[in-house]
Biotite code that builds the C-alpha atoms (Angstrom):
import biotite.structure as struc

atoms = struc.array([
    struc.Atom([0.000, 0.000, 0.000], chain_id="A", res_id=1, res_name="UNK", atom_name="CA", element="C"),
    struc.Atom([2.871, 2.384, 0.771], chain_id="A", res_id=2, res_name="UNK", atom_name="CA", element="C"),
    struc.Atom([4.402, 1.675, -2.647], chain_id="A", res_id=3, res_name="UNK", atom_name="CA", element="C"),
    struc.Atom([1.088, 2.576, -4.296], chain_id="A", res_id=4, res_name="UNK", atom_name="CA", element="C"),
    struc.Atom([0.913, 5.884, -2.451], chain_id="A", res_id=5, res_name="UNK", atom_name="CA", element="C"),
    struc.Atom([4.538, 6.604, -3.299], chain_id="A", res_id=6, res_name="UNK", atom_name="CA", element="C"),
    struc.Atom([3.816, 5.881, -6.973], chain_id="A", res_id=7, res_name="UNK", atom_name="CA", element="C"),
    struc.Atom([0.751, 8.115, -6.985], chain_id="A", res_id=8, res_name="UNK", atom_name="CA", element="C"),
    struc.Atom([2.608, 10.940, -5.203], chain_id="A", res_id=9, res_name="UNK", atom_name="CA", element="C"),
    struc.Atom([5.560, 10.652, -7.614], chain_id="A", res_id=10, res_name="UNK", atom_name="CA", element="C"),
    struc.Atom([3.256, 10.604, -10.632], chain_id="A", res_id=11, res_name="UNK", atom_name="CA", element="C"),
    struc.Atom([1.352, 13.643, -9.337], chain_id="A", res_id=12, res_name="UNK", atom_name="CA", element="C"),
    struc.Atom([4.554, 15.577, -8.566], chain_id="A", res_id=13, res_name="UNK", atom_name="CA", element="C"),
    struc.Atom([5.994, 14.901, -12.009], chain_id="A", res_id=14, res_name="UNK", atom_name="CA", element="C"),
    struc.Atom([2.643, 15.798, -13.559], chain_id="A", res_id=15, res_name="UNK", atom_name="CA", element="C"),
    struc.Atom([2.541, 19.141, -11.753], chain_id="A", res_id=16, res_name="UNK", atom_name="CA", element="C"),
    struc.Atom([6.046, 19.973, -12.951], chain_id="A", res_id=17, res_name="UNK", atom_name="CA", element="C"),
    struc.Atom([5.156, 18.985, -16.524], chain_id="A", res_id=18, res_name="UNK", atom_name="CA", element="C"),
    struc.Atom([1.974, 21.073, -16.318], chain_id="A", res_id=19, res_name="UNK", atom_name="CA", element="C"),
    struc.Atom([3.992, 24.078, -15.124], chain_id="A", res_id=20, res_name="UNK", atom_name="CA", element="C"),
    struc.Atom([6.413, 23.659, -18.050], chain_id="A", res_id=21, res_name="UNK", atom_name="CA", element="C"),
    struc.Atom([3.508, 23.304, -20.502], chain_id="A", res_id=22, res_name="UNK", atom_name="CA", element="C"),
    struc.Atom([1.672, 26.354, -19.163], chain_id="A", res_id=23, res_name="UNK", atom_name="CA", element="C"),
    struc.Atom([4.787, 28.519, -18.814], chain_id="A", res_id=24, res_name="UNK", atom_name="CA", element="C"),
    struc.Atom([6.079, 27.705, -22.271], chain_id="A", res_id=25, res_name="UNK", atom_name="CA", element="C"),
    struc.Atom([2.635, 28.176, -23.838], chain_id="A", res_id=26, res_name="UNK", atom_name="CA", element="C"),
    struc.Atom([2.348, 31.592, -22.197], chain_id="A", res_id=27, res_name="UNK", atom_name="CA", element="C"),
    struc.Atom([5.798, 32.639, -23.444], chain_id="A", res_id=28, res_name="UNK", atom_name="CA", element="C"),
    struc.Atom([5.283, 31.273, -26.954], chain_id="A", res_id=29, res_name="UNK", atom_name="CA", element="C"),
    struc.Atom([1.822, 32.774, -27.259], chain_id="A", res_id=30, res_name="UNK", atom_name="CA", element="C"),
    struc.Atom([2.754, 36.160, -25.791], chain_id="A", res_id=31, res_name="UNK", atom_name="CA", element="C"),
    struc.Atom([6.316, 37.459, -26.281], chain_id="A", res_id=32, res_name="UNK", atom_name="CA", element="C"),
    struc.Atom([7.217, 34.992, -29.046], chain_id="A", res_id=33, res_name="UNK", atom_name="CA", element="C"),
    struc.Atom([4.023, 35.813, -30.934], chain_id="A", res_id=34, res_name="UNK", atom_name="CA", element="C"),
    struc.Atom([3.249, 32.276, -32.125], chain_id="A", res_id=35, res_name="UNK", atom_name="CA", element="C"),
    struc.Atom([-0.272, 31.200, -32.982], chain_id="A", res_id=36, res_name="UNK", atom_name="CA", element="C"),
    struc.Atom([-2.286, 29.295, -30.370], chain_id="A", res_id=37, res_name="UNK", atom_name="CA", element="C"),
    struc.Atom([-2.077, 25.880, -32.039], chain_id="A", res_id=38, res_name="UNK", atom_name="CA", element="C"),
    struc.Atom([1.656, 26.089, -32.726], chain_id="A", res_id=39, res_name="UNK", atom_name="CA", element="C"),
    struc.Atom([2.335, 27.354, -29.217], chain_id="A", res_id=40, res_name="UNK", atom_name="CA", element="C"),
    struc.Atom([0.181, 24.625, -27.639], chain_id="A", res_id=41, res_name="UNK", atom_name="CA", element="C"),
    struc.Atom([1.742, 21.881, -29.745], chain_id="A", res_id=42, res_name="UNK", atom_name="CA", element="C"),
    struc.Atom([5.265, 22.920, -28.771], chain_id="A", res_id=43, res_name="UNK", atom_name="CA", element="C"),
    struc.Atom([4.379, 23.375, -25.090], chain_id="A", res_id=44, res_name="UNK", atom_name="CA", element="C"),
    struc.Atom([2.554, 20.005, -25.045], chain_id="A", res_id=45, res_name="UNK", atom_name="CA", element="C"),
    struc.Atom([5.600, 18.185, -26.466], chain_id="A", res_id=46, res_name="UNK", atom_name="CA", element="C"),
    struc.Atom([7.883, 19.928, -23.946], chain_id="A", res_id=47, res_name="UNK", atom_name="CA", element="C"),
    struc.Atom([5.541, 19.015, -21.090], chain_id="A", res_id=48, res_name="UNK", atom_name="CA", element="C"),
    struc.Atom([5.454, 15.383, -22.283], chain_id="A", res_id=49, res_name="UNK", atom_name="CA", element="C"),
    struc.Atom([9.266, 15.296, -22.407], chain_id="A", res_id=50, res_name="UNK", atom_name="CA", element="C"),
    struc.Atom([9.481, 16.570, -18.822], chain_id="A", res_id=51, res_name="UNK", atom_name="CA", element="C"),
    struc.Atom([6.821, 14.087, -17.680], chain_id="A", res_id=52, res_name="UNK", atom_name="CA", element="C"),
    struc.Atom([8.539, 11.158, -19.397], chain_id="A", res_id=53, res_name="UNK", atom_name="CA", element="C"),
    struc.Atom([11.951, 12.046, -17.958], chain_id="A", res_id=54, res_name="UNK", atom_name="CA", element="C"),
    struc.Atom([10.506, 12.587, -14.482], chain_id="A", res_id=55, res_name="UNK", atom_name="CA", element="C"),
    struc.Atom([8.601, 9.312, -14.507], chain_id="A", res_id=56, res_name="UNK", atom_name="CA", element="C"),
    struc.Atom([11.454, 7.313, -16.066], chain_id="A", res_id=57, res_name="UNK", atom_name="CA", element="C"),
    struc.Atom([14.099, 8.703, -13.706], chain_id="A", res_id=58, res_name="UNK", atom_name="CA", element="C"),
    struc.Atom([11.896, 9.041, -10.633], chain_id="A", res_id=59, res_name="UNK", atom_name="CA", element="C"),
    struc.Atom([8.502, 7.413, -10.210], chain_id="A", res_id=60, res_name="UNK", atom_name="CA", element="C"),
    struc.Atom([9.198, 4.331, -12.370], chain_id="A", res_id=61, res_name="UNK", atom_name="CA", element="C"),
    struc.Atom([12.998, 4.158, -12.115], chain_id="A", res_id=62, res_name="UNK", atom_name="CA", element="C"),
    struc.Atom([12.770, 0.488, -11.073], chain_id="A", res_id=63, res_name="UNK", atom_name="CA", element="C"),
    struc.Atom([11.559, -0.511, -14.560], chain_id="A", res_id=64, res_name="UNK", atom_name="CA", element="C"),
    struc.Atom([13.866, -1.222, -17.459], chain_id="A", res_id=65, res_name="UNK", atom_name="CA", element="C"),
    struc.Atom([12.328, 0.695, -20.356], chain_id="A", res_id=66, res_name="UNK", atom_name="CA", element="C"),
    struc.Atom([14.720, 1.372, -23.211], chain_id="A", res_id=67, res_name="UNK", atom_name="CA", element="C"),
    struc.Atom([14.451, 2.626, -26.770], chain_id="A", res_id=68, res_name="UNK", atom_name="CA", element="C"),
    struc.Atom([11.943, 4.723, -28.634], chain_id="A", res_id=69, res_name="UNK", atom_name="CA", element="C"),
    struc.Atom([8.889, 2.499, -28.129], chain_id="A", res_id=70, res_name="UNK", atom_name="CA", element="C"),
    struc.Atom([8.227, 3.570, -24.510], chain_id="A", res_id=71, res_name="UNK", atom_name="CA", element="C"),
    struc.Atom([8.633, 7.232, -25.496], chain_id="A", res_id=72, res_name="UNK", atom_name="CA", element="C"),
    struc.Atom([6.187, 6.833, -28.381], chain_id="A", res_id=73, res_name="UNK", atom_name="CA", element="C"),
    struc.Atom([3.651, 4.988, -26.215], chain_id="A", res_id=74, res_name="UNK", atom_name="CA", element="C"),
    struc.Atom([4.017, 7.654, -23.502], chain_id="A", res_id=75, res_name="UNK", atom_name="CA", element="C"),
    struc.Atom([3.353, 10.390, -26.056], chain_id="A", res_id=76, res_name="UNK", atom_name="CA", element="C"),
    struc.Atom([0.305, 8.477, -27.339], chain_id="A", res_id=77, res_name="UNK", atom_name="CA", element="C"),
    struc.Atom([-1.053, 8.008, -23.796], chain_id="A", res_id=78, res_name="UNK", atom_name="CA", element="C"),
    struc.Atom([-0.623, 11.729, -23.103], chain_id="A", res_id=79, res_name="UNK", atom_name="CA", element="C"),
    struc.Atom([-2.247, 12.640, -26.418], chain_id="A", res_id=80, res_name="UNK", atom_name="CA", element="C"),
    struc.Atom([-5.198, 10.407, -25.468], chain_id="A", res_id=81, res_name="UNK", atom_name="CA", element="C"),
    struc.Atom([-5.433, 12.227, -22.130], chain_id="A", res_id=82, res_name="UNK", atom_name="CA", element="C"),
    struc.Atom([-5.432, 15.564, -23.944], chain_id="A", res_id=83, res_name="UNK", atom_name="CA", element="C"),
    struc.Atom([-8.150, 14.258, -26.281], chain_id="A", res_id=84, res_name="UNK", atom_name="CA", element="C"),
    struc.Atom([-10.297, 13.366, -23.259], chain_id="A", res_id=85, res_name="UNK", atom_name="CA", element="C"),
    struc.Atom([-9.938, 16.949, -22.010], chain_id="A", res_id=86, res_name="UNK", atom_name="CA", element="C"),
    struc.Atom([-10.900, 18.355, -25.407], chain_id="A", res_id=87, res_name="UNK", atom_name="CA", element="C"),
    struc.Atom([-13.838, 15.952, -25.668], chain_id="A", res_id=88, res_name="UNK", atom_name="CA", element="C"),
    struc.Atom([-15.190, 17.065, -22.280], chain_id="A", res_id=89, res_name="UNK", atom_name="CA", element="C"),
    struc.Atom([-14.873, 20.697, -23.357], chain_id="A", res_id=90, res_name="UNK", atom_name="CA", element="C"),
    struc.Atom([-16.522, 20.027, -26.732], chain_id="A", res_id=91, res_name="UNK", atom_name="CA", element="C"),
    struc.Atom([-19.455, 18.134, -25.200], chain_id="A", res_id=92, res_name="UNK", atom_name="CA", element="C"),
    struc.Atom([-20.051, 20.859, -22.629], chain_id="A", res_id=93, res_name="UNK", atom_name="CA", element="C"),
    struc.Atom([-19.569, 23.834, -24.944], chain_id="A", res_id=94, res_name="UNK", atom_name="CA", element="C"),
    struc.Atom([-21.117, 22.595, -28.187], chain_id="A", res_id=95, res_name="UNK", atom_name="CA", element="C"),
    struc.Atom([-23.296, 19.672, -27.100], chain_id="A", res_id=96, res_name="UNK", atom_name="CA", element="C"),
    struc.Atom([-24.826, 21.067, -23.919], chain_id="A", res_id=97, res_name="UNK", atom_name="CA", element="C"),
    struc.Atom([-24.597, 24.742, -24.859], chain_id="A", res_id=98, res_name="UNK", atom_name="CA", element="C"),
    struc.Atom([-22.697, 25.717, -21.698], chain_id="A", res_id=99, res_name="UNK", atom_name="CA", element="C"),
    struc.Atom([-20.635, 28.464, -23.312], chain_id="A", res_id=100, res_name="UNK", atom_name="CA", element="C"),
    struc.Atom([-19.494, 30.680, -20.446], chain_id="A", res_id=101, res_name="UNK", atom_name="CA", element="C"),
    struc.Atom([-15.792, 30.920, -19.583], chain_id="A", res_id=102, res_name="UNK", atom_name="CA", element="C"),
    struc.Atom([-16.577, 29.361, -16.194], chain_id="A", res_id=103, res_name="UNK", atom_name="CA", element="C"),
    struc.Atom([-18.325, 26.373, -17.817], chain_id="A", res_id=104, res_name="UNK", atom_name="CA", element="C"),
    struc.Atom([-15.407, 25.912, -20.235], chain_id="A", res_id=105, res_name="UNK", atom_name="CA", element="C"),
    struc.Atom([-12.956, 25.975, -17.329], chain_id="A", res_id=106, res_name="UNK", atom_name="CA", element="C"),
    struc.Atom([-14.956, 23.465, -15.279], chain_id="A", res_id=107, res_name="UNK", atom_name="CA", element="C"),
    struc.Atom([-15.438, 21.056, -18.181], chain_id="A", res_id=108, res_name="UNK", atom_name="CA", element="C"),
    struc.Atom([-11.977, 21.321, -19.745], chain_id="A", res_id=109, res_name="UNK", atom_name="CA", element="C"),
    struc.Atom([-9.613, 22.083, -16.883], chain_id="A", res_id=110, res_name="UNK", atom_name="CA", element="C"),
    struc.Atom([-11.704, 20.441, -14.153], chain_id="A", res_id=111, res_name="UNK", atom_name="CA", element="C"),
    struc.Atom([-13.619, 17.375, -15.284], chain_id="A", res_id=112, res_name="UNK", atom_name="CA", element="C"),
    struc.Atom([-11.535, 16.838, -18.418], chain_id="A", res_id=113, res_name="UNK", atom_name="CA", element="C"),
    struc.Atom([-8.252, 17.160, -16.527], chain_id="A", res_id=114, res_name="UNK", atom_name="CA", element="C"),
    struc.Atom([-9.424, 14.689, -13.854], chain_id="A", res_id=115, res_name="UNK", atom_name="CA", element="C"),
    struc.Atom([-10.548, 12.084, -16.409], chain_id="A", res_id=116, res_name="UNK", atom_name="CA", element="C"),
    struc.Atom([-7.468, 12.672, -18.574], chain_id="A", res_id=117, res_name="UNK", atom_name="CA", element="C"),
    struc.Atom([-5.189, 12.246, -15.559], chain_id="A", res_id=118, res_name="UNK", atom_name="CA", element="C"),
    struc.Atom([-6.823, 8.935, -14.649], chain_id="A", res_id=119, res_name="UNK", atom_name="CA", element="C"),
    struc.Atom([-6.252, 7.740, -18.221], chain_id="A", res_id=120, res_name="UNK", atom_name="CA", element="C"),
    struc.Atom([-2.638, 8.980, -18.179], chain_id="A", res_id=121, res_name="UNK", atom_name="CA", element="C"),
    struc.Atom([-1.916, 7.273, -14.840], chain_id="A", res_id=122, res_name="UNK", atom_name="CA", element="C"),
    struc.Atom([-3.382, 3.970, -16.014], chain_id="A", res_id=123, res_name="UNK", atom_name="CA", element="C"),
    struc.Atom([-1.649, 4.153, -19.407], chain_id="A", res_id=124, res_name="UNK", atom_name="CA", element="C"),
    struc.Atom([1.690, 5.184, -17.959], chain_id="A", res_id=125, res_name="UNK", atom_name="CA", element="C"),
    struc.Atom([1.813, 2.392, -15.391], chain_id="A", res_id=126, res_name="UNK", atom_name="CA", element="C"),
    struc.Atom([0.249, -0.290, -17.606], chain_id="A", res_id=127, res_name="UNK", atom_name="CA", element="C"),
    struc.Atom([1.576, 0.396, -21.099], chain_id="A", res_id=128, res_name="UNK", atom_name="CA", element="C"),
    struc.Atom([4.813, 2.343, -20.639], chain_id="A", res_id=129, res_name="UNK", atom_name="CA", element="C"),
    struc.Atom([6.562, 1.531, -17.355], chain_id="A", res_id=130, res_name="UNK", atom_name="CA", element="C"),
    struc.Atom([5.434, -2.019, -16.599], chain_id="A", res_id=131, res_name="UNK", atom_name="CA", element="C"),
    struc.Atom([7.923, -4.202, -14.759], chain_id="A", res_id=132, res_name="UNK", atom_name="CA", element="C"),
    struc.Atom([9.133, -7.512, -16.085], chain_id="A", res_id=133, res_name="UNK", atom_name="CA", element="C"),
    struc.Atom([10.589, -10.463, -14.223], chain_id="A", res_id=134, res_name="UNK", atom_name="CA", element="C"),
    struc.Atom([14.292, -10.579, -13.589], chain_id="A", res_id=135, res_name="UNK", atom_name="CA", element="C"),
    struc.Atom([16.135, -13.194, -15.638], chain_id="A", res_id=136, res_name="UNK", atom_name="CA", element="C"),
    struc.Atom([15.612, -16.608, -14.079], chain_id="A", res_id=137, res_name="UNK", atom_name="CA", element="C"),
    struc.Atom([12.645, -15.486, -11.984], chain_id="A", res_id=138, res_name="UNK", atom_name="CA", element="C"),
    struc.Atom([9.537, -17.624, -11.940], chain_id="A", res_id=139, res_name="UNK", atom_name="CA", element="C"),
    struc.Atom([6.493, -16.556, -13.899], chain_id="A", res_id=140, res_name="UNK", atom_name="CA", element="C"),
    struc.Atom([3.317, -15.391, -12.226], chain_id="A", res_id=141, res_name="UNK", atom_name="CA", element="C"),
    struc.Atom([-0.115, -16.853, -12.919], chain_id="A", res_id=142, res_name="UNK", atom_name="CA", element="C"),
    struc.Atom([-0.219, -16.913, -16.721], chain_id="A", res_id=143, res_name="UNK", atom_name="CA", element="C"),
    struc.Atom([1.874, -13.777, -16.996], chain_id="A", res_id=144, res_name="UNK", atom_name="CA", element="C"),
    struc.Atom([4.229, -15.058, -19.659], chain_id="A", res_id=145, res_name="UNK", atom_name="CA", element="C"),
    struc.Atom([7.371, -14.498, -17.596], chain_id="A", res_id=146, res_name="UNK", atom_name="CA", element="C"),
    struc.Atom([6.300, -11.362, -15.751], chain_id="A", res_id=147, res_name="UNK", atom_name="CA", element="C"),
    struc.Atom([6.318, -11.314, -11.961], chain_id="A", res_id=148, res_name="UNK", atom_name="CA", element="C"),
    struc.Atom([2.579, -10.733, -11.939], chain_id="A", res_id=149, res_name="UNK", atom_name="CA", element="C"),
    struc.Atom([2.771, -7.222, -10.514], chain_id="A", res_id=150, res_name="UNK", atom_name="CA", element="C"),
    struc.Atom([3.157, -3.716, -11.860], chain_id="A", res_id=151, res_name="UNK", atom_name="CA", element="C"),
    struc.Atom([5.892, -3.000, -9.345], chain_id="A", res_id=152, res_name="UNK", atom_name="CA", element="C"),
    struc.Atom([7.870, -6.235, -9.693], chain_id="A", res_id=153, res_name="UNK", atom_name="CA", element="C"),
    struc.Atom([6.675, -7.775, -6.427], chain_id="A", res_id=154, res_name="UNK", atom_name="CA", element="C"),
    struc.Atom([4.464, -10.784, -5.923], chain_id="A", res_id=155, res_name="UNK", atom_name="CA", element="C"),
    struc.Atom([0.705, -10.313, -5.712], chain_id="A", res_id=156, res_name="UNK", atom_name="CA", element="C"),
    struc.Atom([-1.462, -8.253, -7.999], chain_id="A", res_id=157, res_name="UNK", atom_name="CA", element="C"),
    struc.Atom([-1.028, -8.091, -11.756], chain_id="A", res_id=158, res_name="UNK", atom_name="CA", element="C"),
    struc.Atom([0.305, -5.711, -14.385], chain_id="A", res_id=159, res_name="UNK", atom_name="CA", element="C"),
    struc.Atom([-2.004, -2.739, -14.512], chain_id="A", res_id=160, res_name="UNK", atom_name="CA", element="C"),
    struc.Atom([-3.845, -3.631, -11.320], chain_id="A", res_id=161, res_name="UNK", atom_name="CA", element="C"),
    struc.Atom([-5.100, -0.641, -9.357], chain_id="A", res_id=162, res_name="UNK", atom_name="CA", element="C"),
    struc.Atom([-4.552, -2.620, -6.171], chain_id="A", res_id=163, res_name="UNK", atom_name="CA", element="C"),
    struc.Atom([-0.978, -3.581, -7.083], chain_id="A", res_id=164, res_name="UNK", atom_name="CA", element="C"),
])
């Protein structure tokens, strides 16, 4: 249980740092640099993803052995899916339900959308990107195909389990 809390706290801390980088860079690119909103957001999103990947790889999930471009690509895809969830919440609220005030947009996009997107990012990051495998010579878990049977490399639970 302590490992799960530590993972969640690490993931949240890295996420806050990545969000700060995304927001700060977007503000600078949109304002003083004079870039358009989509260009600025694309660049700030990629920078935020890079910070989040590095923070999770070197901190929260440092016990895993992810190497190569595949984990980076999957991480980017998971984060893009989280961003799509945020945009979908905003679109449904603004265009589908007709809630067009700035407050409604903030609640649906930055509130509800961010919460749902973060849940998706957490699940995708731990399940698809930084999953632990068994050490060479270690026994396989219940039908795990050589994995230890746990997201954190310990016995009990399974890869992607919320209970670990």
